[in-house]
C-alpha positions in Angstrom: 0.0 0.0 0.0 1.4 3.4 -1.0 1.4 6.5 1.1 -1.6 8.7 1.0 -1.2 11.2 -1.8 -2.8 14.6 -1.5 -3.4 16.5 -4.7 -4.6 19.8 -6.0 -6.9 19.1 -8.8 -6.7 20.9 -12.2 -9.8 21.7 -14.1 -9.5 20.3 -17.6 -11.0 21.7 -20.8 -10.9 18.2 -22.2 -12.0 15.1 -20.4 -10.9 11.5 -20.4 -14.0 9.6 -19.5 -16.3 7.7 -21.9 -19.9 8.7 -22.2 -21.0 7.2 -25.4 -21.0 3.5 -24.5 -23.9 2.3 -22.4 -21.8 0.2 -20.1 -19.2 2.9 -19.5 -21.6 5.5 -18.2 -22.1 3.3 -15.1 -18.5 3.8 -14.2 -19.0 7.6 -14.1 -19.1 7.4 -10.3 -20.6 10.1 -8.2 -18.4 9.2 -5.2 -17.2 12.8 -5.0 -20.7 14.0 -4.4 -20.2 14.1 -0.7 -17.0 16.0 -1.1 -18.6 18.4 -3.6 -21.8 19.1 -1.7 -20.0 19.6 1.6 -17.2 21.7 0.1 -19.6 24.7 -0.1 -19.9 24.7 3.7 -18.3 27.4 5.8 -14.7 26.9 6.9 -15.5 27.1 10.6 -17.4 23.8 10.6 -15.3 20.8 11.6 -14.3 18.3 8.9 -16.6 15.7 10.4 -19.6 17.9 9.5 -18.3 18.6 6.0 -16.2 21.7 6.8 -13.0 22.5 4.9 -9.7 21.0 6.2 -7.1 23.3 7.6 -4.6 24.4 5.0 -1.2 22.6 5.1 2.0 24.4 6.2 3.5 26.3 3.3 6.4 24.6 1.5 7.7 28.0 0.4 6.7 31.4 -0.8 6.3 33.2 -4.1 7.9 36.7 -3.8 6.4 39.3 -6.2 7.4 42.8 -7.0 4.8 44.9 -8.8 6.7 47.1 -11.2 3.7 49.5 -11.4 4.0 50.5 -7.8 7.2 49.0 -6.5 5.2 47.1 -3.8 6.4 43.6 -2.7 4.2 40.7 -1.8 4.8 37.3 -0.3 2.3 34.5 -1.2 2.4 31.1 0.5 2.9 28.0 -1.7 1.0 24.9 -0.6 0.9 21.7 -2.5 2.7 23.4 -5.4 -0.1 25.9 -5.7 -0.9 29.5 -4.7 -4.3 30.8 -3.8 -5.8 33.1 -6.4 -7.4 35.2 -3.8 -4.0 36.2 -2.5 -3.6 38.3 -5.7 -6.5 40.5 -4.7 -4.0 42.4 -2.4 -2.0 43.4 -5.5 -3.5 46.7 -6.7 -2.5 49.3 -9.4 -1.5 52.8 -8.6 -4.4 54.9 -7.2 -4.0 57.5 -10.0 -4.1 54.9 -12.8 -6.5 56.0 -15.6 -7.1 52.5 -16.9 -10.6 51.2 -16.1 -9.3 47.6 -15.8 -7.0 48.8 -13.0 -10.1 49.9 -11.0 -11.5 46.5 -10.3 -12.4 46.0 -6.7 -10.7 42.6 -6.4 -7.2 43.7 -7.3 -5.0 41.8 -9.7 -6.8 39.1 -11.6 -5.5 35.8 -12.9 -6.6 35.2 -16.5 -6.7 31.5 -17.5 -9.1 30.8 -20.4 -10.0 27.2 -20.6 -8.5 26.4 -17.1 -5.2 25.6 -18.7 -3.3 26.0 -15.4 -5.9 26.5 -12.7 -6.4 24.2 -9.6 -10.0 24.5 -8.4 -10.1 21.9 -5.6 -7.9 20.1 -3.1 -8.5 16.4 -2.8 -7.1 13.2 -1.3 -9.4 11.0 -3.4 -7.4 10.4 -6.6 -3.9 11.3 -7.8 -2.9 11.0 -11.4 0.8 11.3 -12.3 0.9 11.9 -16.1 4.7 12.0 -16.2 5.3 8.7 -14.4 2.1 7.1 -15.7 0.5 6.2 -12.4 -2.9 6.5 -10.8 -3.8 6.2 -7.1 -7.2 5.9 -5.5 -6.9 7.2 -2.0 -3.7 5.4 -0.7 -3.8 2.5 -3.3 -2.2 2.3 -6.7 -4.8 1.0 -9.2 -2.6 -2.0 -9.9 -3.3 -3.1 -6.3 -7.0 -2.9 -6.8 -7.6 -4.3 -10.4 -8.4 -8.0 -10.2 -8.3 -8.1 -6.4 -11.2 -5.8 -5.5 -14.7 -5.6 -6.9 -16.7 -2.5 -8.1 -18.4 -2.2 -4.7 -15.1 -2.2 -2.9 -13.6 0.5 -4.9 -16.7 2.6 -5.0 -16.9 2.4 -1.2 -13.2 3.3 -1.0 -13.6 6.4 -3.1 -16.7 7.6 -1.4 -16.0 6.9 2.3 -12.2 6.8 2.2 -11.5 3.1 3.2 -12.1 -0.4 1.8 -15.3 -1.9 3.3 -15.4 -4.8 5.7 -17.2 -7.9 4.4 -20.3 -6.7 6.3 -20.1 -3.2 5.0 -19.6 -4.4 1.5 -22.6 -6.8 1.7 -24.8 -4.0 3.1 -23.7 -1.6 0.4 -24.3 -4.2 -2.4 -27.8 -4.9 -1.1 -28.6 -1.1 -0.8 -27.5 -0.6 -4.5 -29.6 -3.6 -5.7 -32.7 -2.5 -3.8 -32.5 1.0 -5.3 -32.5 -0.4 -8.8 -36.3 -0.2 -9.2 -37.4 2.6 -11.6 -40.5 4.6 -10.9 -43.1 4.1 -13.6 -42.7 7.6 -14.9 -39.0 7.0 -15.6 -39.9 4.0 -17.8 -42.7 6.0 -19.5 -40.3 8.9 -20.3 -37.7 6.6 -21.8 -40.2 4.7 -23.8 -41.6 7.9 -25.2 -38.4 8.3 -27.3 -38.0 6.6 -30.7 -35.7 3.5 -30.5 -33.0 5.3 -32.6 -32.6 8.2 -30.2 -29.1 8.8 -29.0 -28.7 7.2 -25.6 -27.3 10.2 -23.8 -30.5 12.2 -24.4 -32.6 9.3 -23.0 -30.3 9.1 -20.0 -30.7 12.8 -19.3 -34.5 12.6 -19.6 -34.6 9.4 -17.5 -32.6 10.9 -14.7 -34.7 14.0 -14.7 -37.8 11.9 -14.3 -36.2 9.9 -11.5 -35.3 13.2 -9.7 -38.9 14.4 -10.2 -40.3 11.2 -8.7 -39.3 12.5 -5.2 -39.3 16.3 -5.0 -38.6 16.2 -1.3 -34.9 15.8 -2.0 -34.8 18.8 -4.3 -33.5 21.8 -2.2 -35.2 24.5 -4.3 -38.6 22.7 -4.2 -38.2 22.3 -0.4 -37.1 25.9 0.0 -34.0 25.2 2.0 -30.5 23.8 1.9 -31.3 20.2 2.8 -27.8 18.7 2.3 -25.6 21.1 4.4 -24.5 19.3 7.5 -26.7 16.3 6.7 -24.2 13.7 5.3 -26.6 10.8 6.0 -28.9 12.3 3.4 -26.0 12.8 1.0 -25.0 9.2 1.5 -28.5 7.9 0.8 -28.7 10.0 -2.4 -25.3 8.7 -3.5 -26.7 5.2 -3.4 -29.9 6.2 -5.0 -28.1 8.0 -7.8 -25.6 5.3 -8.6 -28.4 2.8 -8.9 -30.6 5.1 -10.9 -27.8 5.7 -13.4 -27.3 2.0 -14.0 -31.1 1.4 -14.3 -31.6 4.3 -16.6 -28.8 3.1 -18.8 -30.4 -0.4 -18.9 -33.8 1.0 -19.7 -32.3 3.2 -22.5 -30.5 0.2 -24.0 -33.6 -1.9 -23.9 -35.5 0.8 -25.6 -32.9 1.1 -28.3 -33.0 -2.7 -28.8 -36.7 -2.8 -28.4 -36.4 -5.6 -25.8 -38.0 -6.0 -22.4 -36.4 -4.7 -19.3 -35.4 -7.3 -16.7 -35.7 -6.3 -13.0 -32.6 -6.3 -10.8 -31.9 -9.3 -8.5 -31.9 -8.1 -4.9 -29.0 -10.5 -4.2 -26.9 -9.6 -7.3 -23.8 -7.4 -7.4 -23.9 -4.0 -9.1 -22.3 -5.3 -12.3 -24.4 -8.5 -12.4 -27.6 -6.5 -12.1 -26.5 -4.0 -14.7 -26.0 -6.8 -17.2 -29.1 -8.6 -16.0 -31.3 -5.4 -16.5 -30.0 -5.1 -20.0 -30.8 -8.7 -20.8 -27.2 -10.0 -21.0 -27.7 -13.4 -19.4 -26.9 -16.9 -20.4 -29.9 -19.0 -21.7 -29.3 -21.9 -19.4 -28.7 -20.1 -16.1 -30.4 -16.8 -16.8 -27.4 -15.2 -15.1 -24.7 -12.9 -16.6 -21.7 -14.6 -18.2 -19.1 -14.9 -15.5 -16.3 -13.9 -17.9 -18.1 -10.7 -18.8 -18.7 -9.9 -15.1 -15.0 -10.4 -14.2 -14.0 -8.3 -17.2 -16.3 -5.4 -16.2 -15.1 -5.6 -12.6 -11.6 -4.9 -13.8 -12.6 -2.3 -16.3 -14.8 -0.3 -14.0 -12.1 -0.2 -11.3 -9.8 1.3 -13.9 -12.5 3.9 -14.9 -13.7 4.7 -11.4 -12.2 8.1 -11.5 -9.6 10.3 -13.3 -9.4 13.5 -11.2 -11.0 16.7 -12.3 -12.2 16.2 -15.9 -14.5 18.6 -17.7 -17.6 16.7 -16.7 -16.4 16.6 -13.0 -15.9 20.4 -13.1 -19.4 20.8 -14.5 -20.7 18.7 -11.6 -18.8 21.1 -9.2 -20.3 24.2 -10.8 -23.8 23.0 -10.3 -23.1 21.6 -6.8 -21.8 25.0 -5.7 -25.4 26.3 -6.0 -26.5 23.6 -3.5 -28.5 21.8 -6.2 -29.5 18.2 -5.8 -27.2 15.4 -6.8 -29.3 14.3 -9.8 -29.1 17.8 -11.3 -25.4 17.9 -10.8 -25.0 14.5 -12.5 -27.2 15.6 -15.5 -24.9 18.6 -16.0 -21.9 16.3 -15.8 -23.3 13.9 -18.4 -24.2 16.7 -20.7 -20.7 18.1 -20.5 -19.2 14.6 -21.1 -21.1 14.2 -24.4 -19.1 16.9 -26.2 -16.8 15.8 -29.0 -13.7 17.0 -27.0 -14.7 14.8 -24.0 -16.4 11.5 -24.0 -18.2 12.2 -27.3 -14.8 11.8 -28.9 -15.3 8.1 -28.7 -18.5 8.3 -30.7 -16.6 10.3 -33.3 -13.7 7.8 -33.3 -16.2 5.0 -33.9 -17.6 6.7 -37.0 -14.0 7.3 -38.3 -13.2 3.6 -37.9 -16.5 2.6 -39.6 -15.7 4.9 -42.5 -12.2 3.3 -42.9 -13.9 0.0 -43.1 -10.9 -2.4 -43.5 -7.4 -2.7 -42.1 -5.9 -2.2 -45.5 -7.4 1.3 -45.7 -5.7 2.5 -42.5 -2.5 3.9 -44.1 -4.6 6.4 -46.1 -6.3 7.5 -42.9 -2.9 8.0 -41.2 -1.7 10.0 -44.2 -4.8 12.2 -44.1 -4.3 12.9 -40.4 -0.7 13.8 -40.9 -1.7 16.1 -43.7 -4.2 17.7 -41.3 -7.1 16.7 -43.6 -8.9 15.1 -40.6 -8.4 14.5 -36.9 -7.8 11.2 -35.2 -10.3 11.3 -32.4 -9.7 9.0 -29.4 -5.9 9.7 -29.6 -3.8 11.9 -27.5 -4.3 12.8 -23.8 -3.7 16.2 -22.1 -2.4 14.5 -19.0 -0.2 11.5 -19.9 3.3 12.1 -21.3 3.9 8.3 -21.2 1.7 5.2 -21.5 -1.7 5.5 -19.8 -1.4 2.9 -17.0 -4.9 1.7 -17.7 -4.2 0.9 -21.3 -2.0 -2.1 -20.7 -4.6 -3.9 -18.6 -7.4 -2.9 -21.0 -5.4 -4.3 -24.0 -5.1 -7.6 -22.0 -8.9 -7.7 -21.6 -9.4 -6.9 -25.2 -7.1 -9.8 -26.2 -9.1 -12.1 -24.1 -12.4 -11.1 -25.7 -11.7 -10.3 -29.3 -11.9 -13.9 -30.5 -15.4 -14.1 -28.9 -16.8 -11.3 -31.0 -17.1 -12.6 -34.6 -19.7 -9.9 -35.5 -17.2 -7.0 -35.0 -14.0 -8.9 -35.8 -13.1 -6.7 -38.8 -14.0 -3.5 -37.0 -11.7 -4.4 -34.1 -9.0 -5.5 -36.5 -9.2 -2.0 -38.2 -9.0 -0.3 -34.8 -6.0 -2.3 -33.7 -4.3 -1.6 -37.1 -4.8 2.1 -36.6 -3.2 1.8 -33.2 -0.3 -0.3 -34.5 0.6 2.1 -37.2 0.1 5.2 -35.1 2.3 3.8 -32.2 5.2 3.3 -34.7 4.9 6.5 -36.7 7.2 9.4 -35.7 4.4 11.9 -36.3 2.4 10.4 -33.4 5.3 9.2 -31.1 7.1 12.6 -31.2 3.8 14.3 -30.0 3.2 11.6 -27.3 -0.1 10.8 -29.1 -1.4 7.4 -27.9 -4.8 5.8 -28.0 -6.9 6.8 -25.0 -7.7 4.1 -22.5 -11.3 5.0 -23.0 -11.0 4.2 -26.7 -9.6 0.8 -25.9 -12.3 0.3 -23.3 -15.0 1.0 -25.8 -13.7 -1.8 -27.9 -14.0 -4.1 -24.9 -17.7 -3.1 -24.5 -18.2 -3.9 -28.2 -16.5 -7.3 -27.8 -18.9 -8.0 -24.9 
């Protein structure tokens, strides 16, 4: 077990999580909900009630001399970051004629697109893009993949520790029991044509689910019902995780025009997700064990990736003290953009247009000539191999022979990756296939 790694999270204009695939949306965990909803509480509250932790001791100071006035300033550096509010003390000369010098808040920090702005402090996840490592709390993901299940890691991310067998069993049952959609949710999703994009059905379904119990909507109740009430936050985390999986299953069933199968109260989260979508063996009427084990590994890898664009969107909405469902809907909407999870949709269409492995060299030439963009490639964080990619490739190798229907598609995708990984144009720019793109191939193979 590695030491606990605190981190200052950077807001990202581009994300890294998939949103297009039905399965992958389940792994968009809302474990940070408690952290986000409580982070708007006053600093004077103790941490046990959701207050903000005391700032760490400075590791150094940033010394600034303002050439406009000659004034000197000393700003503490904590966790390799400085607080933007410290710059409010830096003011222009009183006799300055420039209107921009008259702002009440002093010197501003301009950062379009959050290119270098930390917006939250967290001990939940640490991603080292230079070394190519990811930690959830105090554990490297390599310690968790294949040894811990989805419920274990979800519990770890939300509550800060791995659950005991009793805690895990209780958590599993709570999730399963919450996977029963209100009738209005089913009605809303079935009102869409079968060919409707899944994300739009998900948004509508979650909105309907939120509306089924307005007593947990702060604006409707006319008060801030989550502040200082972490038991309610916890219950809504469970409700929302289960609702998300159920809405995805309902949306999939609508797209395939097949009946929805109710969750098994004794099933695991992944087993029930597959069951609700109708992915069961004919003889046992249970999900394929190989597929369950595959998703257990994949969803541990996808459990979190620091502060992506969609996570930042969640934070923006949560800062208004909105309900968790509204925050998640905003997050999903953000994730569907083509520079975030929607990039995988676009990548799929590119691969479909290429058609066959022998057509890949022409695609690569077109990309290098800037005639088109290779979506699903490149990552704003990793300067080396994404640590998730190695494991996902292993999963894909295990499954690809089982998927005859998409064999040529997968062969084309892997040929793109083979050529791009050897071409200097891509290697010199550190452009590698996203782990999410590999993962989407795993979903297809399932």
